[in-house]
N, C-alpha and C positions, 0 to 999 in steps of 0.2 A: 357417543365417542368420549372416552375418558382422557383427560389431559394428564399426562404423566409427569410433567414438569421437566422432562428431559430437553436439553437444548438441541436445536436442529443443526445437523452437520451437513454441509453441502460440498460437493467436489467442484462445483462451478467456480471459476476464478473470482475471488473476492478479496478486497482490501478493507480492513477494519481500522477505524481511527478510534483508539481507546480514549477515554475521558481525560487521561493524563497527557495525551498528545502523541503517543507512539503509534506507529503503523504496524499492523499484523497482516501477514499474507497467508491465506489458507493453503491447504494442500494442493488444490487445483492450480492456484497461482504459482506455488513453488515448483510444480511439475514443469511449467513453462520456463521459469527462471533457471532451474537446474539444467534443462535441455539446452539452454543458451549459455551455460557457465557464467551466469551473472553473480557477482559478489559485491558490487558497489553501484551506487546510484548518485546522480545529481537530481535534486528535486526542483521541479518547475511548476509554476502556477499561472494559469491563464484566467485573469479576472473577468474578461468578457464572456467566456464560456463556463466559468466556475469549475474548471477541471484541473486536477493535479496530474502531472506526468512524472514518471520515474524513469529517468534516462540512464541506461547503463554506462558505466565509466570505469576507469581504473582507480585504484586506491590513491594514486598520486595526483589525480585530477583535482582542480580547485573545487571545493564544495562537495567532495565525495563523502557519502554516507555508507558505512559498512552494513551489509545485510547479514544478520545473524540467523542461524537456524537452530531451533530447539524443538525436538520431538516432531519434526516434519513441518513445523510452522515457522515462517519467516518473521523476523522482527527488525524494525528500523526506527531509530530515534527520530521524532518529528516535531517535538515541542517548539524548538526555536524557529523552525521553518513555518509552522502554523501561526505562531505569534507574529513573525515578520510579515506574513501575508494577510494578517488580520482575519484569519479563519477561526471562528470561535471554537473552543474546545468542547463546550457543552457539558451537560450534567450526566450524559450517558454515552455509552459506546455506540458508534454508528458504523454500519457495514455497507459497502458499495460494490456493485459488479465491477470487475476489472477486465480490461480488454487490451490485448497486445496489438499495437498499431504497427503493421508491417512496414508501411511507407516511411514512418518516422523512427521506427526501431525503438519504441518506448511503450511502457505499460501505462495505461491511462485510466483514471477513475473520474466519473462525473458526479460532482457534489450536488447537482440539481438546481 
């Protein structure tokens, strides 16, 4: 089998933390967020479980982060949040499966 060097694209919901600290939401995640008309989030971190939650909110809520969409991919600034929570940015981009928690009404990623 020949490796072509092409990047793997998945439609499974995923959130990527870029090495600069921004969050990217793939097309699978954006389908969920668009269906729920989500435009802003509050960011939460659970140190005990090492999970980040993206809680939908309005733009006037305290700590609201705007979700931007560029070419079907969602983007959210996260550098200050990651530094505040002492989550290392790392030397490379990291991607995590994302799941919508129906009971809590939030998108959650597990950092492992």
